[in-house]
C-alpha positions as CSV (number, residue, x, y, z in Angstrom):
1,M,0.0,0.0,0.0
2,R,2.8,2.4,0.8
3,K,4.2,2.2,-2.7
4,F,0.9,3.2,-4.2
5,R,0.6,6.2,-1.8
6,V,4.1,7.4,-2.8
7,L,3.5,6.9,-6.6
8,P,1.4,10.1,-7.2
9,L,4.1,12.2,-5.6
10,L,6.8,10.7,-7.7
11,V,4.7,11.2,-10.8
12,A,4.1,14.8,-9.9
13,V,7.8,15.5,-9.3
14,S,8.7,13.8,-12.6
15,L,6.2,15.8,-14.6
16,A,6.8,19.2,-12.9
17,G,9.4,20.3,-15.5
18,Q,7.5,19.0,-18.6
19,A,5.5,21.8,-20.3
20,Q,2.4,20.7,-22.0
21,G,-0.8,22.0,-23.5
22,A,-4.1,21.7,-21.6
23,D,-7.6,22.8,-21.1
24,L,-9.6,23.6,-18.0
25,M,-10.7,20.1,-17.2
26,S,-7.2,18.5,-17.5
27,I,-5.7,21.1,-15.3
28,A,-8.5,20.6,-12.7
29,R,-7.9,16.9,-12.7
30,D,-4.1,17.5,-12.2
31,A,-4.9,19.8,-9.3
32,L,-7.2,17.3,-7.6
33,I,-4.4,14.7,-7.7
34,Y,-1.3,16.7,-7.2
35,N,-2.2,19.8,-5.3
36,A,-0.3,19.9,-2.0
37,D,-2.9,21.8,0.0
38,L,-5.6,19.3,-0.9
39,S,-3.4,16.4,-0.1
40,A,-2.6,17.9,3.3
41,S,-6.4,18.3,3.8
42,R,-7.0,14.6,3.0
43,A,-4.2,13.6,5.4
44,G,-5.9,15.8,8.1
45,F,-9.2,14.1,7.5
46,E,-7.7,10.6,7.8
47,S,-5.9,11.7,11.0
48,T,-9.2,13.0,12.5
49,R,-11.0,9.8,11.5
50,A,-8.4,7.7,13.3
51,G,-9.4,9.6,16.4
52,E,-12.7,7.7,16.4
53,D,-10.9,4.4,16.8
54,I,-8.8,5.9,19.7
55,E,-11.9,6.9,21.6
56,R,-13.8,3.7,20.7
57,G,-10.9,1.7,22.2
58,D,-11.7,3.0,25.7
59,L,-15.1,1.3,25.5
60,L,-13.7,-2.1,24.6
61,P,-12.0,-4.7,26.9
62,Q,-8.5,-3.9,28.0
63,I,-6.3,-6.9,28.4
64,S,-2.7,-6.9,29.5
65,A,-0.1,-9.6,30.4
66,T,3.0,-9.2,32.5
67,G,5.8,-11.8,33.0
68,S,9.1,-11.8,34.7
69,V,12.1,-14.0,35.4
70,T,14.2,-12.9,38.4
71,R,17.5,-14.4,39.8
72,Y,18.0,-13.9,43.5
73,D,21.4,-13.9,45.1
74,T,21.1,-13.7,48.9
75,M,24.1,-13.8,51.3
76,S,23.5,-13.8,55.1
77,S,26.1,-13.5,57.9
78,Q,23.7,-13.5,60.8
79,S,24.1,-16.0,63.7
80,S,21.5,-17.6,66.0
81,S,21.5,-17.0,69.8
82,A,20.2,-20.5,70.3
83,G,23.3,-22.0,68.7
84,A,25.7,-20.1,71.0
85,A,23.8,-21.3,74.1
86,G,23.6,-25.0,73.1
87,G,27.2,-25.8,73.7
88,G,28.5,-26.5,70.2
89,G,26.3,-29.4,69.0
90,A,26.5,-30.2,65.3
91,S,23.1,-29.0,64.5
92,G,23.7,-25.9,66.6
93,G,26.9,-25.1,64.8
94,A,25.1,-25.3,61.5
95,A,22.3,-23.0,62.7
96,A,24.8,-20.5,64.0
97,S,26.7,-20.1,60.8
98,G,25.6,-17.7,58.0
99,G,25.1,-18.9,54.4
100,D,24.2,-18.1,50.7
101,D,20.9,-18.7,49.1
102,N,20.8,-18.5,45.2
103,Y,17.6,-19.2,43.2
104,V,15.5,-18.1,40.2
105,G,11.9,-17.0,40.4
106,E,9.3,-16.7,37.6
107,S,5.9,-14.9,37.7
108,V,3.1,-14.3,35.2
109,Q,0.1,-11.9,35.6
110,L,-2.9,-11.4,33.4
111,Q,-5.3,-8.4,33.8
112,A,-8.6,-7.7,32.0
113,T,-11.0,-4.8,32.5
114,Q,-14.2,-3.9,30.8
115,S,-16.0,-0.6,31.2
116,L,-19.6,-1.1,32.2
117,F,-20.6,2.5,32.6
118,N,-18.4,5.5,31.7
119,A,-20.3,8.5,30.3
120,T,-17.1,10.4,29.6
121,N,-15.8,7.7,27.2
122,W,-19.1,7.6,25.3
123,Y,-19.3,11.3,24.9
124,Q,-15.7,11.5,23.8
125,L,-16.5,8.9,21.1
126,E,-19.4,11.1,20.0
127,T,-17.2,14.1,19.9
128,A,-14.7,12.3,17.7
129,E,-17.4,11.2,15.3
130,R,-18.7,14.8,15.0
131,Q,-15.1,16.0,14.5
132,T,-14.7,13.6,11.6
133,A,-18.0,14.8,10.1
134,Q,-16.8,18.4,10.3
135,Q,-13.4,17.5,8.8
136,A,-15.2,15.8,5.9
137,L,-17.0,19.1,5.3
138,T,-13.7,20.9,5.5
139,L,-12.2,18.6,3.0
140,R,-15.1,19.1,0.6
141,A,-14.8,22.9,1.1
142,D,-11.0,22.7,0.3
143,R,-11.7,20.7,-2.8
144,Q,-14.3,23.2,-3.9
145,Q,-12.0,26.1,-3.2
146,L,-9.3,24.3,-5.3
147,L,-11.7,24.0,-8.2
148,Y,-12.4,27.7,-8.0
149,N,-8.7,28.6,-7.7
150,V,-7.9,26.5,-10.8
151,A,-10.7,28.2,-12.8
152,E,-9.6,31.6,-11.5
153,A,-6.0,31.1,-12.4
154,Y,-6.9,29.7,-15.8
155,F,-9.2,32.6,-16.7
156,E,-6.7,35.1,-15.3
157,V,-4.2,33.8,-17.9
158,L,-6.8,34.2,-20.7
159,R,-7.7,37.7,-19.4
160,A,-4.1,38.7,-19.3
161,R,-3.6,37.4,-22.8
162,E,-6.5,39.3,-24.2
163,L,-5.4,42.5,-22.5
164,L,-2.0,41.9,-23.9
165,D,-3.4,41.5,-27.4
166,T,-5.3,44.8,-27.0
167,L,-2.2,46.6,-25.9
168,R,-0.1,45.1,-28.7
169,A,-2.7,46.2,-31.2
170,E,-2.9,49.7,-29.7
171,E,0.8,49.9,-29.7
172,L,0.9,48.9,-33.4
173,A,-1.9,51.5,-34.2
174,V,-0.1,54.3,-32.4
175,E,3.2,53.3,-34.0
176,R,1.5,53.5,-37.4
177,Q,0.0,56.9,-36.4
178,L,3.4,58.1,-35.3
179,E,4.9,57.0,-38.6
180,Q,2.3,58.9,-40.5
181,V,2.6,62.0,-38.4
182,R,6.4,61.9,-38.7
183,Q,6.1,61.7,-42.5
184,Q,3.6,64.5,-42.5
185,F,6.0,66.6,-40.5
186,D,8.8,65.9,-42.9
187,V,6.8,67.3,-45.8
188,G,5.6,70.2,-43.7
189,I,2.0,69.3,-43.4
190,V,1.8,69.2,-39.5
191,A,3.7,70.8,-36.7
192,A,6.3,69.2,-34.5
193,T,3.7,69.2,-31.6
194,D,1.8,66.4,-33.3
195,V,4.9,64.3,-33.5
196,Y,5.6,64.8,-29.8
197,E,2.0,63.9,-28.9
198,A,2.1,60.7,-30.9
199,Q,5.5,59.8,-29.6
200,A,4.3,60.2,-25.9
201,T,1.3,58.1,-26.5
202,F,3.4,55.4,-28.2
203,D,5.9,55.3,-25.3
204,L,3.1,55.0,-22.7
205,T,1.4,52.2,-24.6
206,R,4.7,50.4,-25.1
207,A,5.4,50.5,-21.3
208,Q,1.9,49.2,-20.6
209,R,2.4,46.3,-23.1
210,I,5.7,45.3,-21.4
211,A,4.1,45.3,-18.0
212,Q,1.2,43.2,-19.3
213,E,3.6,40.6,-20.7
214,S,5.1,40.2,-17.2
215,T,1.5,39.8,-15.8
216,L,0.8,37.0,-18.3
217,R,4.0,35.1,-17.3
218,V,3.1,35.4,-13.6
219,N,-0.4,34.1,-14.2
220,F,1.0,31.0,-16.0
221,E,3.2,30.4,-12.9
222,A,0.0,30.5,-10.7
223,L,-1.3,27.5,-12.6
224,E,2.0,25.7,-12.1
225,Q,1.8,26.4,-8.3
226,L,-1.6,24.7,-8.1
227,T,-0.6,21.5,-9.9
228,G,3.2,21.3,-9.9
229,K,3.1,21.1,-13.7
230,Q,4.1,23.5,-16.4
231,Y,1.7,24.1,-19.3
232,A,3.0,25.2,-22.7
233,S,-0.4,26.5,-23.7
234,I,-4.0,26.5,-22.6
235,D,-7.2,26.6,-24.7
236,G,-8.8,30.0,-25.1
237,L,-12.4,31.1,-24.5
238,T,-14.5,31.5,-27.6
239,E,-17.2,34.0,-28.3
240,A,-19.8,31.2,-28.2
241,M,-19.9,31.3,-24.4
242,P,-23.4,32.6,-23.4
243,V,-23.5,35.5,-21.0
244,E,-26.9,35.0,-19.3
245,R,-28.5,35.8,-15.9
246,P,-27.9,33.2,-13.2
247,E,-30.4,30.3,-13.1
248,P,-32.5,30.2,-11.0
249,S,-33.2,33.8,-11.7
250,A,-34.7,34.6,-8.2
251,P,-32.0,35.8,-5.8
252,Q,-33.9,34.2,-2.8
253,A,-33.4,30.8,-4.4
254,W,-29.6,31.3,-4.2
255,V,-29.9,32.5,-0.6
256,D,-31.9,29.3,0.3
257,M,-29.2,27.2,-1.3
258,A,-26.5,29.0,0.6
259,S,-28.3,28.5,3.9
260,T,-28.6,24.7,3.4
261,Q,-25.6,23.8,1.2
262,N,-22.8,26.3,1.8
263,L,-19.9,24.2,3.1
264,D,-18.6,26.8,5.5
265,V,-22.0,27.1,7.1
266,L,-22.4,23.4,7.3
267,A,-18.9,23.1,9.0
268,A,-19.9,25.9,11.4
269,R,-23.0,23.9,12.3
270,A,-20.9,20.8,12.8
271,G,-18.7,22.9,15.1
272,V,-21.8,23.6,17.3
273,E,-22.5,19.9,17.6
274,I,-18.9,19.3,18.6
275,A,-19.1,21.9,21.3
276,R,-22.3,20.3,22.6
277,S,-20.5,16.9,22.8
278,R,-17.7,18.5,24.7
279,L,-20.1,20.0,27.1
280,D,-21.5,16.5,27.7
281,V,-18.0,15.3,28.3
282,S,-17.5,18.0,31.0
283,R,-20.8,17.2,32.7
284,A,-20.0,13.5,32.7
285,G,-17.2,14.3,35.1
286,H,-19.8,14.4,37.8
287,L,-21.0,10.9,37.1
288,P,-19.7,7.6,38.6
289,T,-17.8,5.0,36.6
290,V,-18.3,1.2,36.8
291,S,-16.0,-1.4,35.4
292,A,-15.5,-5.2,35.7
293,F,-12.1,-6.7,36.2
294,A,-10.4,-10.1,36.3
295,N,-6.8,-10.8,37.4
296,Y,-4.8,-14.0,37.4
297,S,-1.2,-14.4,38.8
298,Y,1.2,-17.3,38.9
299,S,4.6,-17.5,40.6
300,D,7.3,-20.2,41.1
301,N,11.0,-20.5,42.0
302,N,13.6,-23.3,42.4
303,R,14.5,-22.5,46.0
304,D,15.7,-25.7,47.7
305,A,13.7,-25.2,50.9
306,L,10.4,-24.6,49.0
307,R,8.3,-26.8,46.9
308,G,5.3,-26.0,44.6
309,H,4.1,-22.7,43.2
310,N,1.6,-19.9,43.9
311,E,-1.6,-19.0,42.0
312,E,-4.1,-16.3,42.6
313,N,-7.4,-15.4,40.8
314,Q,-9.5,-12.3,41.2
315,I,-12.8,-11.2,39.6
316,G,-15.0,-8.4,40.6
317,V,-16.7,-5.1,39.8
318,E,-15.3,-1.7,40.7
319,A,-17.2,1.6,41.0
320,S,-15.7,5.1,41.4
321,I,-17.7,8.1,42.4
322,P,-16.2,11.6,42.2
323,I,-17.0,13.4,45.4
324,Y,-14.8,16.5,45.2
325,T,-12.3,17.5,42.6
326,G,-11.4,20.9,43.7
327,G,-14.0,22.6,41.6
328,S,-12.2,21.7,38.3
329,T,-15.1,19.7,36.9
330,S,-17.6,22.5,37.5
331,A,-15.1,24.9,35.9
332,Q,-14.8,22.6,32.8
333,V,-18.6,22.7,32.5
334,R,-18.6,26.5,32.6
335,Q,-15.8,26.6,30.0
336,S,-17.6,24.2,27.7
337,T,-20.8,26.2,28.0
338,W,-19.1,29.4,26.9
339,S,-17.4,27.5,24.1
340,L,-20.8,26.3,22.9
341,E,-22.1,29.8,22.9
342,Q,-19.1,31.0,21.0
343,T,-19.6,28.4,18.2
344,Q,-23.3,29.3,18.0
345,Y,-22.3,32.9,17.3
346,Q,-19.7,31.7,14.8
347,Q,-22.4,29.7,13.0
348,T,-24.6,32.8,12.8
349,S,-21.7,34.8,11.4
350,A,-20.9,32.2,8.8
351,L,-24.6,32.1,7.7
352,R,-24.8,35.8,7.4
353,S,-21.6,36.0,5.5
354,A,-22.7,33.3,3.1
355,I,-26.0,35.1,2.5
356,Q,-24.3,38.4,1.9
357,Q,-21.7,36.9,-0.4
358,V,-24.5,35.1,-2.4
359,R,-26.5,38.3,-2.8
360,S,-23.3,40.2,-3.8
361,F,-22.2,37.8,-6.4
362,Y,-25.7,37.4,-7.8
363,A,-25.9,41.2,-8.2
364,Q,-22.5,41.4,-9.8
365,S,-23.3,38.5,-12.2
366,V,-26.5,40.3,-13.3
367,N,-24.5,43.5,-13.7
368,N,-21.8,41.7,-15.7
369,V,-24.5,40.6,-18.2
370,L,-25.5,44.1,-18.8
371,T,-21.9,45.3,-18.8
372,V,-20.9,42.8,-21.5
373,Q,-23.8,44.0,-23.7
374,A,-23.0,47.7,-23.1
375,Q,-19.3,47.1,-23.8
376,Q,-20.2,45.4,-27.1
377,R,-22.1,48.5,-28.1
378,A,-19.2,50.7,-26.9
379,I,-16.8,48.9,-29.2
380,E,-19.0,49.6,-32.2
381,S,-19.6,53.3,-31.3
382,S,-15.9,53.8,-30.5
383,R,-14.9,52.3,-33.8
384,S,-17.3,54.6,-35.6
385,A,-16.0,57.6,-33.6
386,L,-12.4,56.8,-34.5
387,I,-13.2,56.5,-38.2
388,A,-15.0,59.9,-38.1
389,T,-12.1,61.5,-36.1
390,R,-9.5,60.2,-38.5
391,N,-11.5,61.5,-41.5
392,G,-11.7,64.9,-39.7
393,Y,-8.0,64.9,-39.1
394,Q,-7.3,64.3,-42.7
395,A,-9.7,67.1,-43.5
396,G,-8.0,69.4,-41.1
397,T,-10.9,69.8,-38.6
398,R,-9.4,67.5,-35.9
399,T,-6.0,67.3,-34.3
400,I,-3.7,64.4,-33.8
401,V,-4.6,64.5,-30.1
402,D,-8.2,63.8,-31.0
403,V,-7.2,60.9,-33.2
404,L,-5.0,59.4,-30.4
405,Q,-7.8,59.8,-27.8
406,A,-10.4,58.2,-30.1
407,Q,-8.0,55.4,-30.8
408,Q,-7.3,54.9,-27.1
409,S,-11.1,54.8,-26.4
410,L,-11.6,52.1,-29.0
411,F,-8.9,49.8,-27.5
412,S,-10.1,50.6,-24.0
413,A,-13.6,49.5,-25.0
414,I,-12.2,46.2,-26.4
415,A,-10.2,45.6,-23.2
416,N,-13.2,46.5,-21.0
417,Y,-15.3,44.0,-23.0
418,A,-12.8,41.3,-22.2
419,E,-12.7,42.3,-18.6
420,A,-16.5,42.2,-18.3
421,R,-16.6,38.7,-19.8
422,Y,-14.0,37.2,-17.4
423,N,-15.6,39.1,-14.5
424,Y,-18.9,37.4,-15.4
425,V,-17.3,33.9,-15.5
426,L,-15.5,34.4,-12.1
427,N,-18.5,35.9,-10.4
428,M,-20.7,33.1,-11.6
429,L,-18.2,30.6,-10.2
430,S,-18.1,32.5,-6.9
431,L,-21.9,32.6,-6.8
432,R,-22.0,28.8,-7.2
433,Q,-19.3,28.3,-4.6
434,Q,-21.1,30.4,-2.0
435,A,-24.3,28.5,-2.8
436,G,-22.4,25.2,-2.3
437,V,-23.0,23.9,-5.8
438,L,-19.6,24.4,-7.4
439,D,-18.3,21.1,-8.7
440,V,-16.4,19.4,-11.5
441,D,-19.6,19.5,-13.7
442,T,-19.6,23.3,-13.5
443,L,-16.0,23.4,-14.9
444,E,-17.0,20.8,-17.6
445,V,-19.7,23.2,-18.9
446,L,-17.1,26.0,-19.2
447,N,-14.6,23.7,-20.8
448,N,-17.1,23.2,-23.7
449,Y,-16.6,26.8,-24.7
450,L,-12.8,26.6,-24.8
451,S,-11.0,26.1,-28.1
452,A,-7.5,25.0,-29.0
453,D,-7.7,27.3,-32.1
454,Q,-7.4,30.2,-29.7
455,A,-4.8,28.6,-27.4
456,V,-2.7,30.9,-25.2
457,S,1.0,30.1,-25.3
458,L,3.5,30.5,-22.6
459,D,5.9,31.6,-25.3
460,I,4.6,35.1,-25.9
461,S,7.0,36.1,-28.7
462,A,5.9,33.1,-30.8
463,Q,2.2,33.8,-30.9
464,D,0.0,36.2,-32.8
465,N,-3.1,37.8,-31.5
466,V,-5.7,35.3,-30.1
467,N,-8.4,38.0,-29.7
468,P,-10.4,38.0,-32.9
469,R,-11.9,41.4,-32.1
470,V,-8.4,43.0,-32.1
471,D,-7.5,41.5,-35.5
472,D,-10.9,42.6,-36.9
473,T,-10.4,46.1,-35.6
474,L,-6.9,46.5,-37.1
475,S,-8.2,45.2,-40.4
476,E,-11.2,47.4,-40.5
477,L,-9.3,50.5,-39.7
478,G,-6.5,49.7,-42.1
479,M,-3.9,49.7,-39.3
480,D,-2.3,46.5,-40.4
481,G,-1.3,47.8,-43.9
482,P,1.4,50.0,-45.2
483,S,1.5,53.7,-44.4
484,P,-0.4,55.9,-46.9
485,L,2.6,58.0,-47.3
486,E,5.1,55.2,-47.9
487,Q,4.2,55.2,-51.6
488,S,5.0,58.9,-52.1
489,G,8.7,58.3,-52.5
490,D,11.6,59.2,-50.2
491,V,11.1,62.4,-48.3
492,P,14.0,64.0,-46.5
493,S,13.7,63.7,-42.8
494,R,13.5,66.9,-40.8
495,D,14.9,67.3,-37.3
496,L,12.4,67.9,-34.6
497,P,13.0,71.2,-32.8
498,P,13.3,71.0,-29.0
499,P,9.9,71.3,-27.2
500,E,10.8,74.6,-25.5
501,Q,11.4,76.2,-28.9
502,L,8.0,75.1,-30.4
503,D,5.7,77.9,-31.6
504,S,2.7,78.7,-29.5
505,P,-0.8,78.2,-30.8
506,R,-1.3,82.0,-31.2
507,G,-0.2,82.7,-34.7
508,G,3.0,80.8,-34.3
509,L,4.5,83.5,-32.0
510,G,6.4,82.8,-28.9
511,V,5.5,84.4,-25.5
512,D,8.3,86.9,-25.7
513,N,7.3,87.9,-29.3
514,L,3.7,88.5,-28.2
515,D,4.8,90.8,-25.4
516,E,6.9,92.8,-27.8
517,L,4.0,92.9,-30.3
518,D,1.6,94.1,-27.6
519,T,4.1,96.8,-26.5
520,G,4.6,97.9,-30.1
521,L,0.9,98.3,-30.8
522,D,0.4,100.3,-27.7
523,E,3.2,102.7,-28.6
524,S,1.9,103.2,-32.1
525,G,-1.7,103.8,-30.9
526,G,-3.0,100.8,-32.7
527,G,-4.3,99.3,-29.4
528,A,-3.6,96.1,-27.7
529,L,-4.4,92.6,-29.0
530,Y,-7.2,92.4,-26.4
531,D,-9.8,95.0,-25.5
532,D,-11.2,95.6,-22.0
533,S,-13.7,92.8,-22.4
534,G,-10.9,90.3,-22.8
535,Y,-11.5,89.6,-26.5
């Protein structure tokens, strides 16, 4: 048996360094087998269950045997007064002299006792059984928490990848915009300010993309921590996943499920029953105990002066009545009573917490459904706004800042849509967990909406965008093609002037020039640039 218990650990260690592709169910199965925390919880359950046998043993017969073999070496130098008075007869001389006595003795003892009435032992067994029941609930809760942790880590990887795709696309779009603005500046169409604006946006987007790549790697490592395995890639979430209101649709139905099935609430109720059993144990200290006993003893030795052996049999009933224990028994009863009250309050707190969590996750799930729908519309409206802004920029009615802001709004809408979808998935899983109905079947349903065609790879550099919305956006806006000015031939590159030397928006004049112009107009009687009204 021990070989088979060690085998899963050896397999986990051997597979820890092997990267492989997986979906949600395969990772969940790995976690249920190899997760260290769940294995520790299983060991804790077995340890608690063994406590039942310990307490049950006190109610069964207790039999013991004791045997001994002893060698005796006795030397005596005492003399008898009768020998001295007898005048030196032969027998008197023998009696008067000391001597040695060497022999070996053997003994065997058998003892048997049987409890006839001991309330303490019975209540201790009841306590152990209730502790096992509570530990079983704790094990189920740990298993359920592990399933949620696996799903959370899995979808956090997918979330990080979609956000990375969005940032990569935004970086590409801004880079394309920067190239166009730079070329326009080289031919004298736009001012250097537009170049600096585009460059600042590009640098910021690039920094965000680098940080998101790190987040994706960290999220992959979270999966490895749960299972002890590396995964080269995991299947991505498709658009086919429905985003619907929780079923049942009535929030009270979820509250009722939490009240009767939430594992933390059930464990807290089991804790109350344990406290009641411990109170019974304390009260049993005032009761008498009755037990039956039987003893048998046998002894013998090879001493020359003695013949035969000794045997002794005992059988009887023994009763013990506690009369005064210094007040410790009464103190134990008071202590157990307060402990019972404490667990009752803890049960109430666990129930209230479960109800609050269920209501919260239900409301968030419903909100996520509406948010996903709103973000879908926001993507379309942001795309239309960007197209209009770009056309306005080409017509000279919009600035490069307007284009960059509209572009950023579009990609933010795409990212927010991905965030809303994954928030919906995780909130629905949390809702089911708080209601006590999260299980492997729940993950199986989600697994049906995963596809290897949109797999997310640990090797970021070797993978294209997995978010179809990002690719469609780049294609529709023409951001994945060549620059419109790249076909105009080679244009000499102009040096950008330092920012502090750029012209101000007011007629291309610097601040110092404006002051000089104001002063000159005042001296010539032509009036200032502004009248008293400020215009």
